[in-house]
C-alpha positions as CSV (number, residue, x, y, z in Angstrom):
1,M,72.2,37.5,43.7
2,G,73.1,35.3,46.7
3,R,70.7,33.6,49.0
4,V,69.3,35.8,51.6
5,G,66.0,34.4,53.0
6,N,64.5,31.2,54.1
7,I,61.6,29.1,52.8
8,V,59.7,27.7,55.8
9,A,57.0,25.1,55.6
10,N,54.5,25.2,58.5
11,L,52.3,22.1,58.7
12,F,49.6,21.2,61.2
13,I,49.9,17.5,61.5
14,T,48.6,14.6,63.6
15,L,50.6,11.8,65.3
16,D,49.9,9.5,62.3
17,G,51.1,12.1,59.8
18,V,47.8,13.5,58.5
19,Y,47.7,17.2,57.5
20,Q,44.4,17.2,55.7
21,A,41.7,19.9,56.6
22,P,42.8,20.9,60.1
23,G,40.8,24.1,60.0
24,G,37.2,23.1,59.2
25,R,34.7,20.3,58.4
26,E,34.3,21.4,54.7
27,E,37.9,22.6,54.2
28,D,39.0,19.5,52.2
29,T,36.7,16.5,52.0
30,E,38.6,14.8,49.2
31,T,38.6,11.0,49.4
32,G,35.7,11.2,51.8
33,F,37.8,12.6,54.7
34,A,35.6,12.6,57.7
35,F,37.6,14.6,60.3
36,G,37.8,18.1,58.9
37,G,38.3,20.6,61.7
38,W,40.4,18.3,63.9
39,Q,42.9,21.0,65.1
40,L,40.9,23.4,67.3
41,P,39.7,20.8,69.9
42,V,43.3,19.8,70.7
43,S,44.7,23.4,70.5
44,D,44.8,26.1,73.2
45,D,45.4,29.8,73.6
46,Q,49.2,29.4,73.9
47,A,49.5,27.3,70.7
48,E,47.2,29.7,68.8
49,A,49.3,32.7,70.0
50,A,52.5,30.9,68.8
51,I,51.0,30.3,65.3
52,E,49.8,33.9,65.1
53,A,53.4,35.1,66.0
54,E,54.8,32.8,63.2
55,I,52.4,34.3,60.7
56,R,53.3,37.9,61.7
57,R,57.0,37.0,60.7
58,I,56.3,36.3,57.1
59,D,57.0,38.7,54.2
60,A,55.8,36.3,51.4
61,L,53.4,33.4,51.3
62,L,54.0,30.3,49.2
63,L,51.3,27.7,48.6
64,G,50.5,24.7,46.5
65,R,47.5,24.9,44.2
66,K,44.9,23.1,46.4
67,T,45.9,25.0,49.6
68,Y,45.9,28.2,47.6
69,D,42.3,27.6,46.4
70,I,41.2,27.1,50.1
71,F,43.0,30.2,51.3
72,A,41.9,32.4,48.3
73,A,38.2,31.5,49.0
74,Y,38.5,32.5,52.7
75,W,41.2,35.0,53.6
76,P,40.4,37.9,51.3
77,H,37.2,38.3,53.2
78,Q,38.9,38.3,56.7
79,S,40.5,41.0,58.7
80,G,42.4,41.0,62.1
81,D,46.1,40.3,62.4
82,I,46.2,37.1,60.4
83,G,43.8,38.2,57.7
84,N,45.6,41.6,57.3
85,T,49.0,39.9,57.1
86,L,48.0,37.3,54.5
87,N,46.2,39.8,52.4
88,R,49.1,42.3,52.5
89,V,52.1,40.1,51.7
90,P,53.0,38.9,48.2
91,K,51.5,35.5,47.4
92,F,53.0,32.8,45.2
93,V,51.3,29.6,44.1
94,V,53.1,26.7,42.3
95,S,50.7,25.5,39.6
96,G,50.9,24.3,36.0
97,T,47.2,25.0,35.4
98,L,46.3,28.3,37.2
99,S,46.5,31.3,34.8
100,A,44.4,34.0,36.4
101,P,44.5,34.0,40.2
102,D,41.8,35.9,41.9
103,W,43.5,36.7,45.2
104,Q,45.1,40.2,44.8
105,G,48.9,40.1,44.9
106,T,49.3,36.5,43.6
107,T,52.0,35.4,41.2
108,V,51.9,31.9,39.6
109,L,55.2,29.9,39.6
110,P,55.8,26.9,37.3
111,D,57.6,24.6,39.7
112,A,59.5,24.1,42.9
113,S,62.8,25.3,41.5
114,A,61.2,28.7,40.7
115,A,59.9,28.8,44.2
116,G,63.4,28.4,45.5
117,R,64.5,31.7,43.9
118,L,62.1,33.6,46.2
119,R,64.8,33.4,48.9
120,E,66.7,36.0,46.8
121,E,63.9,38.5,47.3
122,Y,62.3,37.8,50.7
123,N,63.6,37.1,54.2
124,E,60.7,34.9,55.4
125,V,58.8,32.9,52.8
126,H,56.3,30.8,54.6
127,M,54.0,27.9,53.5
128,F,51.0,26.4,55.2
129,G,49.6,23.0,54.3
130,S,50.6,22.2,50.7
131,G,52.1,18.7,51.5
132,V,52.6,17.8,47.8
133,L,54.6,21.1,47.3
134,I,56.6,20.4,50.5
135,R,57.8,17.1,49.0
136,S,58.6,18.8,45.7
137,L,60.7,21.4,47.6
138,L,62.5,18.8,49.5
139,Q,63.2,16.9,46.3
140,A,64.6,20.1,44.7
141,D,66.6,20.9,48.0
142,V,65.1,24.4,48.3
143,L,63.2,24.0,51.6
144,D,65.2,25.5,54.4
145,R,63.0,24.7,57.4
146,L,60.2,22.2,58.1
147,H,58.0,23.5,61.0
148,L,55.8,20.8,62.3
149,W,52.9,21.7,64.6
150,L,52.3,18.2,66.0
151,Y,48.9,17.6,67.6
152,P,48.1,14.7,70.0
153,L,45.6,12.7,68.0
154,T,45.5,10.0,65.3
155,L,42.9,9.8,62.5
156,G,43.7,6.7,60.5
157,Q,42.8,8.4,57.2
158,G,43.6,11.4,55.2
159,K,46.5,13.0,53.3
160,R,49.9,12.3,54.9
161,L,53.0,14.4,54.5
162,F,55.5,11.7,54.1
163,D,53.7,9.7,51.4
164,S,55.0,8.3,48.2
165,G,57.7,10.5,46.6
166,T,59.3,11.4,49.9
167,I,63.1,11.5,49.5
168,P,65.4,9.8,52.1
169,A,66.9,12.6,54.2
170,T,68.0,13.3,57.8
171,F,67.0,16.5,59.8
172,R,68.3,18.3,62.8
173,L,66.3,20.3,65.3
174,A,66.9,23.9,64.5
175,E,65.1,25.4,67.5
176,P,64.2,24.1,71.0
177,A,61.0,22.1,70.9
178,R,58.0,23.9,72.5
179,S,55.0,22.2,74.1
180,F,51.6,23.6,74.8
181,P,49.0,22.9,77.5
182,K,46.8,20.5,75.5
183,G,49.7,18.5,74.2
184,A,50.6,20.1,70.9
185,V,54.3,20.4,70.2
186,S,56.2,22.8,67.9
187,L,59.2,21.2,66.1
188,V,61.4,23.1,63.7
189,Y,63.8,21.0,61.5
190,E,66.5,21.8,59.0
191,R,68.0,19.3,56.5
192,A,71.1,17.6,57.8
193,G,72.1,15.5,54.9
194,D,71.6,12.0,53.5
195,V,70.4,9.0,55.4
196,R,73.2,6.9,56.8
197,T,72.9,3.3,58.1
198,Q,74.7,1.5,60.8
199,D,74.3,-1.8,62.7
200,M,73.5,-1.6,66.5
201,P,76.3,-2.9,68.7
202,G,75.9,-6.6,69.3
203,I,73.5,-7.2,66.4
C-alpha cells in the first residue's frame, strides 16, 4: 500500500530548545527539573485554541514511552474536546519494554520504522512531546512534519529536542508562521534535504 497520511510531531518548546514538562510542575521532574508547568504563563486564549484545533485533526496518536506514561496517567480520566479526542483515537507507543499498556486502544510498536508504516493506515498521525522518538523518526526519515510551538522564555536546564543523536538536515517552512498575543509562535517544518555548506562572499 502506498503512503497516504502524515506523521506530525507537535512540540511545545522554549527559545533555548527545552521541551520538558510544559504542562505541570510534577509532569516530569527527571534530572531535578525545576520549571515544570512553564507553558501556561506564556500562553493565551488564541494559542490554546490553535492547539485544540490541531488536536481535533488527529486520527491516531503516536508517543514515546515516557510521554505515553504521562498521558496514560492523566487523559483517560478527562473529558471535553481534547480528552474525548485522545481517548477515542487509536494510540501507538514505541517501546521495547512495555508489554501490557493500560490506556484503552493502545498498540505497542517496536521501533521508529514500524511507526512509519502508520501513514499507510491513517491520514493524521500526531505526536506530542516525545523528543527522543522525534529524533529516531528523523533518523529513519519517517517524520513528515515538525510542528514547533515556540514560547518566549529560556530555562537554561531540561531536556532539549536537538540533543546528541540529531541528524544533520535542512527544513522548509510548510505553512505560514503564526504568532499569538503573548509572543508564542507556531512554526511548521518539512524536511528539505541534506545540509549544504557554502562560503559567504568576500570571506
